[in-house]
Each structure stands twice: as C-alpha cells, then as structure tokens.
N, C-alpha and C positions, 0 to 999 in steps of 0.2 A: 495784853489776852489773845488768842490766835485763835485766827478764824477760819472755821470749815468751809468747805466746799463740797458741798452736798453733790455735786455731781459730779466728783472725783472721782474715777473708775478705780474699784476696790480688786484684790486678788484672790484668791485662795491661800491658803498655805502652801499648796502640792506646788500650787505655779510662784508664790516666790523663793520656795526652795530652787525651782527649774532656772529661774530668772539668776540669781544670784551661782549656781553653774554654768551657766552661759557668761556671763559676767566672766569668768572667771578664766575660761577662754578667750583668746587674744582676739580671734575674729567678729569675737561679740562684743568686746570688752567697751568701746566707745559708744555701745547701746541703750537707751531708755528701759526702764519696766513696760512701756506704752511699744516700745519697738519691738524688743525683742518675744513679745504677746503674741505677734505674729507666727513665730516658727513653733511654739509650744502645740498646736494641733497637727503638725507634721513628725515629733519627734517621736520614734518609734523605738521604742530601751529592747536591743535582742542582748540573749546570753551566750556567751561563747565560751568552749571548753579550749585546754591547752591545746597548741598544737593546730589547731581549728584557722584556718585559713579565710580573712576577711575578704580579701581582695588579692586576686597574682597581678602580676606584671602585664601590662598589655590589654586587660582585660577594659571595658566604658568604665568611662567615671561618671557612674549612676547615681553616687549619692554623695554626702559629706558625713564622715563618722565622728564624734565625739565620745571619747572612751570616759568612763565617770569612773568606774574602777577596774583594776586589773593593769596589766600589763602587754604594753603592743612591743613585737620586733620587727623591722623594717629591713626588708632585704633587697639586695640583687642577683637576680642568679646568672652565670656566670657558666657557661657549656652546664658541665653536671654539679655543678656546688651552686651553695647558697653564701653570700658573702652580707653579715649581719651590715648594715650601715647606722645606726641606731634602735634605741629601747627608749620607752618613755613610758609612763604611769598617769592614772587619773590625770581630768582634768587637763586634756591635751586636743586638738583637733586634729584630721590624720584626712585622706583622701581629697585636700583642700584642691586638687584641679578638677575638681567637680564642681569647681566656680567658674571654669570656661567650658565653654560649649564644644561638643564634639570630642574630647579629649579622651585618652585613656591612661591609667596606672602606671606610673613609672618608676615602681615598686613593690615589691609584695608585702602585705600587711600581714602576719602572724600572731597570734593570741602566745604569749609566751607566760604567762600565770594559771594557777589553779580553773581560771574562770576571769572571763572581763563580761562588766556590764557598759555597755555602748550604744549610744544613741544615733540613731541614723535618720538623716534629713533627705530625704529624695531630692537630686537635684531638681527634678520638673517641681515641686514646688518650692524650694528655693529661687527659681529663675520666675515664677507668678508674683514670689513678695519683691522681689527686686526690680518686675515692671509695674509694680503697682502704686512701691513706693522707693521713689528715686533717691533718696537722702539715706535710706538704710541700705542701697545697694551702696551708694556712696563710702559711707562708713566704715562697710563689711571691705570693702576693697581698698581702702586707704594701710585698713590693719593688714589685709591678708598682702599687699605690697611691702609693707615696711615689716612684714614676717621674709619675703622673700628676698627684701635687701640684708636683711640680716645673716640671712639664711648665704646667699653671695658672701658675701663680707665673711663668714667663718670656711668660705671653698678657698678663695684666694689668701686668707690667713694660711690654711691647709699646702695650698701649692706651693706658698713661698716659701715654707719649711721644710718644704718634699722638691726643692727645685728640680724638675730634669725627670720627674717620677712620670708624666704624664704629658700631653701638648694640650696645654690650656686653649689654646687655639682651636683643638677641635669640639671644643664645647660650643663653638659663636659658629663652624664655620666659617662659609664666606661671605662677609662682608660688604653690601654694596654699596 
C-alpha cells in the first residue's frame, strides 16, 4: 500500500508542462520539480517573427533565452557580412553567457523560422535564484560547464581537421 504525503507540494498542469520543457534543456536537466518551480514566475513567453533579431553581438547579456518552438540562427559579423555558426530548433537555450556577471553577447541570434516562441528569463532573476539557492546554482553551473566543455571539444576537433586555418593560440591569448 502506497502512503500519500498530504503535505507534498502539488503542481498545476501548466507548471508540469513547463517543468518537462525546462528539463529538456541541458542547463536545467539536473533540477527537480521543486527547484524548477523557482524559475517559472520569471519565464516570460515572447513570440518573434522571421528575421527578427533576438540580440546582437556586443549587446549586454541581460537574459537567458529558452527556445520553445521555432528555429534560431546564430551568427558572427565579419566586416559587412554575417557568417552562420549554427542553427537550432526548440528545446535549446541560448544567450547562456547571461549566467556570467557583466558579460556581453559574443554572437548574433536571429529567428530563422516563420515565428519562434521563446521564454526569456531576466538575468537579475537568475542571480536572485542563485543567491537564495546555492544548490540550484551549483547544478546549473555544472551543466553549463559540461556544455562549454563539449563546445571546446568540438572546436578543437574542427581545428585539428582544418589545421593551419587559424592560430588557436589567439583563442587563449597570453597565459600567465
């Protein structure tokens, strides 16, 4: 016989749908429902149109973006042209450097589908959650570091297969 806990928090269907969505995003996959519940009040759904800019390279990193539906193109601008560095569809985060104080965007993010539904979580709210719940911060940052490690591994692999295309030392600068 299963014993029910009458004091256990129950969640609405809307919250459960948002929790499943958040857990599909690598930054939040380690969090349980009680931890995810702290983010829900700060998730603002925005609908963007095709070719609408979410942010430009150099903009202050003031929010984390969670792509619910649609497609985003990430690019860097080189002189007068844009070079695409990647496209992705729903269930991904971008603008992750909003997790870092006083950072700026390092790429452009532009909607490449007819429309995109994007949840926006302001940086100030992320930091508020992290300040009050260090375990949540630790889990999110562990996922963030893992994500960055995968990116660096892909970067080094691409460099090795295109050896000499650019100076990898430029990425690190002078190491003291």
